[in-house]
N, C-alpha and C positions, 0 to 999 in steps of 0.2 A: 708358500705352504706355511700357514700359521697355526693350524689346529691338527697336530699329529694324531691325537687320540681319535678325533672324528674320522680321519682318513683310515686309520687302522680298523675302526669299527665297521666302516663301510666295506672294507676288503675281507673281513672275517666271514661274511656270508657266502663268499665264493671260494671253492677249493681248487680252482684251476692253477696250472703252472704260472700263468701270468699274474694271478692274484698273489700267489706266494712270492713271486719275484718282485712285484710292486710293493709288498709289505717290507721286504728286505731293503729295497732301494729307498723306501720312505725313511728308514732309519738313518741312512747315509745323508739324505737330503735334509732331514730334521737337524742333524748335527751341523751340516753346512750352513743352513739358514740361521742357526743360533748365533753365529759369529759374523754374520753379514750385516753391514750398515746399510740402512735404507732411508731415503728421504723422499718426500713428495714434491714434485715440480709440475707446475702448470705449463702445458705446451702453448696455451693461449696467452696467458698474462705474464708468464715467466716467474710467477710467485714461487718461492722456495729455492731460487737459485743460490741465495746466500748460504742456506743450509747445505745445499749440494756441494758448493766449493769448500765449505768447512769440513764436510765429511771426507772429501777427497784429500784435503790437507791432513786431517787426522789419520787417514789410512796411509798416506805417504810417510808420515812420522812413525807410525807403527811398523811399517815395512823396514824403514831405516834402522829402527831401534831393535827390532826382533828378528825378522825373517832374513834380512840381508846377511847378517853374520852367520846365521844358521846355514843358509844356502852356500855361503863361501866355505864354511867348514866342511860341509857335505861334499862340495866340489873338490876340496883338497884331499879328503879321504878317498874319493873316487879316483883321483889321479894316482895316489899312492897304490891303490889296489890294482889299477890297470897296469901300472909299471911293474908291479910284482908279478902279475899274471903273464905279462909279455916276457919278462926275464926268465920266469920258470918255464914257459912254453919254449923259449929259445934254447934253454939249457937241455930240456928233454928232446927237442928236435935235433940238437947237435949230437947228443948221445945216440939217438936212433940212427943218425946218418953214419956215425963212427961204427956202430955195430953192424949195420947192413953193408957198408963198404969193406969192412974187415973180413967178412966171411965169404 
């Protein structure tokens, strides 16, 4: 999807739910495709394979420099939140058991 404006123009003529949904989805896809690397590779001759491997290498470097640390930090935060939730739930459950057994 390279021409977002042309797609939006084609969808404006239709007022159906699917048209509205497609317009909203196209915004997401447009943002996704802006940051996506692409290269042309010939299935017949293999032309473009060097560019393909360079794009993979560049993407791997970008992942290691940017996304890996972000995901590790997010994972650490998730673990802390899960532990907090479990300890709070355990405490509330213990209180509930004490209250129900005591009466």
